[in-house]
C-alpha positions in Angstrom: -80.3 -42.8 86.3 -82.9 -44.8 84.3 -81.9 -48.0 82.8 -81.8 -47.7 79.1 -82.3 -51.4 78.5 -86.2 -51.0 78.7 -88.8 -52.6 81.0 -87.2 -55.9 80.7 -83.7 -56.4 81.9 -83.4 -59.5 79.9 -83.8 -61.9 82.8 -87.6 -62.0 82.7 -88.1 -59.9 85.8 -90.1 -56.6 85.7 -88.3 -53.4 86.1 -88.6 -52.2 89.7 -89.3 -48.6 88.7 -92.2 -49.4 86.5 -95.8 -49.8 87.7 -97.1 -53.2 87.8 -99.9 -52.6 85.3 -97.4 -51.7 82.7 -95.6 -54.9 83.0 -96.4 -57.2 80.2 -97.8 -54.4 78.0 -96.0 -53.8 74.8 -96.0 -50.7 72.8 -97.8 -51.2 69.6 -95.1 -49.2 67.8 -92.3 -51.3 69.4 -91.1 -54.5 67.7 -90.7 -57.5 69.9 -87.2 -58.3 71.0 -85.4 -61.1 69.2 -84.2 -64.0 71.2 -80.4 -63.9 71.8 -78.2 -66.1 69.7 -77.0 -69.1 71.3 -73.5 -70.1 70.5 -72.9 -73.8 70.2 -69.7 -75.5 71.1 -69.0 -76.3 67.4 -69.2 -72.7 66.3 -66.9 -71.6 69.0 -64.4 -74.2 67.9 -64.7 -73.3 64.2 -63.9 -69.6 64.7 -60.2 -70.0 65.6 -59.7 -72.5 62.8 -61.2 -70.1 60.3 -59.1 -67.3 61.4 -56.0 -69.4 61.2 -56.9 -70.4 57.7 -57.6 -66.8 56.7 -54.2 -65.8 58.1 -52.4 -68.6 56.3 -54.2 -67.8 53.1 -53.1 -64.2 53.4 -49.6 -65.2 54.1 -49.6 -67.4 51.0 -50.9 -64.5 49.0 -48.1 -62.3 50.4 -45.5 -64.9 49.7 -46.8 -65.3 46.1 -46.9 -61.6 45.6 -43.3 -61.3 46.9 -42.2 -64.2 44.6 -43.9 -62.6 41.6 -42.3 -59.2 42.5 -38.9 -60.9 42.7 -39.5 -62.5 39.3 -40.7 -59.3 37.8 -37.7 -57.4 39.2 -35.4 -60.2 37.9 -37.0 -60.0 34.5 -36.7 -56.2 34.5 -33.0 -56.5 35.6 -32.5 -59.1 32.8 -33.9 -56.6 30.3 -31.8 -53.8 31.6 -28.8 -56.1 31.5 -29.5 -56.9 27.9 -29.9 -53.3 27.0 -26.7 -52.4 28.9 -24.9 -55.2 27.0 -26.2 -53.9 23.7 -25.3 -50.3 24.7 -21.8 -51.5 25.6 -21.5 -53.5 22.4 -22.7 -50.4 20.4 -20.2 -48.2 22.3 -17.4 -50.6 21.7 -18.3 -50.8 18.0 -18.5 -47.0 17.9 -15.1 -46.7 19.6 -13.7 -49.3 17.3 -15.1 -47.3 14.3 -13.7 -44.1 15.7 -10.3 -45.8 16.2 -10.5 -47.1 12.6 -11.5 -43.6 11.4 -8.6 -42.1 13.4 -6.2 -44.6 12.1 -7.5 -44.1 8.6 -7.2 -40.3 9.0 -3.7 -40.6 10.4 -2.8 -42.9 7.5 -4.4 -40.5 5.0 -2.7 -37.5 6.7 0.6 -39.4 6.6 0.1 -40.3 3.0 -1.0 -36.7 2.2 2.1 -35.3 4.0 4.3 -37.8 2.3 2.7 -36.9 -1.0 3.0 -33.2 -0.4 6.6 -33.6 0.6 7.2 -35.5 -2.6 5.4 -32.9 -4.6 7.4 -30.1 -2.9 10.6 -32.0 -3.4 9.7 -32.7 -7.0 8.7 -29.0 -7.5 11.9 -27.8 -5.9 13.9 -30.3 -8.1 12.0 -29.2 -11.2 12.6 -25.5 -10.3 16.2 -26.2 -9.6 16.5 -28.1 -12.9 14.8 -25.2 -14.7 17.2 -22.8 -13.0 20.1 -24.9 -14.0 18.8 -25.3 -17.5 18.3 -21.5 -17.7 21.8 -21.0 -16.4 23.2 -23.6 -18.9 21.2 -21.8 -21.7 22.6 -18.5 -20.6 26.1 -19.9 -20.4 25.6 -21.4 -23.9 24.2 -18.2 -25.2 27.0 -16.2 -23.6 29.6 -18.7 -25.0 28.0 -18.4 -28.4 28.0 -14.7 -28.2 31.6 -14.6 -27.1 32.7 -17.1 -29.7 30.8 -15.4 -32.5 31.1 -11.8 -31.4 33.6 -9.2 -32.7 36.5 -8.1 -30.5 38.0 -4.6 -31.4 41.4 -3.9 -30.0 43.8 -0.9 -30.3 46.9 -2.4 -31.8 49.2 0.7 -32.0 49.6 4.4 -32.2 51.7 5.8 -35.0 53.0 9.4 -34.5 52.5 11.9 -37.2 53.5 15.1 -35.3 54.6 15.5 -31.7 55.5 18.8 -30.1 56.9 18.6 -26.6 57.9 21.4 -24.2 60.1 23.3 -24.2 60.2 23.2 -28.0 56.6 24.3 -28.1 53.1 23.9 -26.9 52.2 20.2 -26.3 50.5 18.7 -29.2 50.2 15.1 -30.6 48.7 13.8 -33.8 48.8 10.2 -35.0 46.9 7.2 -36.2 45.3 4.6 -33.9 45.2 1.1 -35.5 42.1 -0.7 -34.6 41.7 -4.4 -35.4 38.7 -6.8 -35.2 40.1 -10.1 -33.8 36.6 -11.6 -33.4 34.6 -13.8 -35.6 31.8 -11.4 -36.6 31.4 -7.9 -37.9 31.7 -4.9 -35.6 29.4 -2.0 -36.5 28.7 1.6 -35.4 32.3 2.1 -34.2 33.3 5.2 -32.4 36.8 6.1 -31.0 38.1 8.9 -28.8 41.6 9.7 -27.6 42.8 12.2 -25.0 46.3 13.0 -23.6 46.7 12.6 -19.8 49.5 13.5 -17.4 51.3 10.9 -15.5 49.6 11.9 -12.2 48.0 9.5 -9.9 45.6 12.1 -8.6 44.4 13.0 -12.1 44.2 9.4 -13.3 42.2 8.3 -10.3 39.5 10.9 -11.1 39.6 11.1 -14.9 41.0 7.7 -16.2 37.6 7.2 -18.1 37.6 10.7 -19.6 37.8 9.5 -23.2 34.6 7.4 -22.9 32.8 10.3 -21.2 33.7 12.6 -24.1 32.8 9.9 -26.6 29.3 9.6 -24.9 28.7 13.3 -25.3 29.7 13.4 -28.9 27.6 10.4 -29.8 24.5 11.8 -28.1 25.1 15.2 -29.8 25.6 13.6 -33.2 22.4 11.5 -32.9 20.4 14.5 -31.7 21.6 16.6 -34.6 20.8 13.8 -37.1 17.3 13.4 -35.7 16.7 17.1 -36.4 18.2 16.9 -39.8 21.3 18.9 -38.8 25.0 18.0 -38.9 25.9 14.5 -39.8 22.6 13.0 -41.0 24.4 10.1 -42.6 25.6 7.0 -40.7 29.1 7.6 -39.2 31.5 5.3 -37.4 33.7 2.5 -38.5 32.7 -1.1 -39.6 35.2 -3.9 -39.2 34.9 -7.4 -40.6 36.6 -10.3 -38.8 40.5 -9.9 -38.9 40.1 -6.5 -40.5 41.9 -3.4 -39.2 41.6 0.3 -39.8 43.6 3.5 -38.9 41.8 6.3 -37.2 43.4 9.8 -37.3 43.4 11.3 -33.8 44.9 14.4 -32.2 45.1 15.8 -28.6 46.5 18.7 -26.8 47.2 19.8 -23.2 44.1 21.9 -22.4 45.0 22.4 -18.7 48.8 22.5 -19.1 49.2 19.6 -16.8 51.4 17.6 -19.2 53.6 20.7 -19.7 54.1 21.2 -16.0 54.9 17.5 -15.6 57.6 17.7 -18.3 59.0 20.9 -16.9 59.4 19.5 -13.4 61.2 16.4 -14.8 63.6 18.7 -16.7 64.3 20.7 -13.5 65.5 17.7 -11.6 69.3 17.3 -10.9 71.0 15.0 -13.3 71.8 12.5 -10.5 68.1 12.0 -10.0 67.4 11.3 -13.6 67.8 7.9 -15.1 70.9 7.6 -17.4 70.0 8.1 -21.0 66.3 8.9 -20.2 64.6 12.0 -21.7 62.7 14.3 -19.4 59.6 13.6 -21.5 59.8 9.8 -21.1 56.9 8.4 -19.2 55.4 11.8 -18.4 52.1 11.4 -20.2 49.6 8.9 -21.6 47.2 8.6 -24.4 43.9 7.2 -23.1 41.4 5.9 -25.7 37.9 4.6 -25.9 36.4 2.5 -28.7 32.7 1.7 -28.9 30.9 -0.7 -31.3 28.0 -3.2 -31.6 27.9 -6.9 -32.5 25.4 -8.7 -34.8 23.1 -9.3 -31.8 22.9 -5.5 -31.2 24.9 -5.7 -28.0 27.0 -2.6 -27.2 30.7 -3.2 -26.4 33.5 -0.9 -25.1 37.3 -1.3 -25.4 39.4 1.1 -23.2 43.0 1.3 -24.3 46.1 3.2 -23.2 49.5 4.1 -24.7 52.5 5.7 -22.9 55.3 7.8 -24.4 58.8 6.4 -23.6 62.2 7.8 -24.6 65.1 6.0 -22.9 68.0 3.6 -23.6 65.7 0.6 -23.5 62.8 2.1 -25.4 63.3 4.3 -28.5 61.1 7.3 -28.5 57.6 6.3 -29.3 54.2 5.1 -27.9 53.9 1.7 -26.2 50.9 -0.2 -24.8 50.4 0.6 -21.1 50.4 -2.1 -18.5 47.2 -0.6 -17.0 44.0 1.3 -17.9 43.0 -1.5 -20.3 39.5 -3.1 -20.3 37.1 -4.8 -22.7 33.6 -6.2 -22.5 
């Protein structure tokens, strides 16, 4: 293999493979070879020192850069720490503000609840006071009405004619004495009287019969007067305080119940009859109903009752019953 170093091996000897005539000839296109660098002992000694200095310089730069990096990181950490402290302070302030707001809301709610309870209590007290005042006013009004109103009572019944079985068909006529014992005038007075047997069954069902008949008569009379028929003028009694009037009344025995009651009493053996007592004694009642108005226009009703007695203790006549008496 040819030597690529050229005709000269570098030691001044000709190449063995070249002809002799070519030795020493130089190609005109080829530059002359430069002489090799000769390293001195000083340059060989300076190269390691230079490398060492370069290494030390690089190490110094690396240490400096590390120190600067540490300082920069420390500065960044200090900034972050300051921001964190500010954030913590802001958070604490916000939390404190929230606590204050919550306490304030709680206080306001408590104050509102207390105020509302007081308002409710005051409202209830005011309402109760209004109710009590209304009740007192109603009591006062009722007391005034009762103290200033008329009171119409049936004082007595005086017999005009009385027909009793078996002497004839039952019939009674008489006068009811009505008296105003109140302190004001009674107007638009109506009175009705019916005879009733001494029968628990009948009285339980019909004890208010006189007022029912009175109602029908009053409505019929007012309807006729409104049409211009019958009694077109005002009717009924008027009683001033402590004034009395006598009303002529009559009644028969439409159903024959009183006659049957008397006949049964007469058929009893003598030992079952009370000594000295007539068979007609206590066998029937006169039930009455009186209606009137006071000066306030309020409608009032007095229910009254008389019983016929004829015995040793009670001379024959009509006496006030111990029942079937009401007034409003």
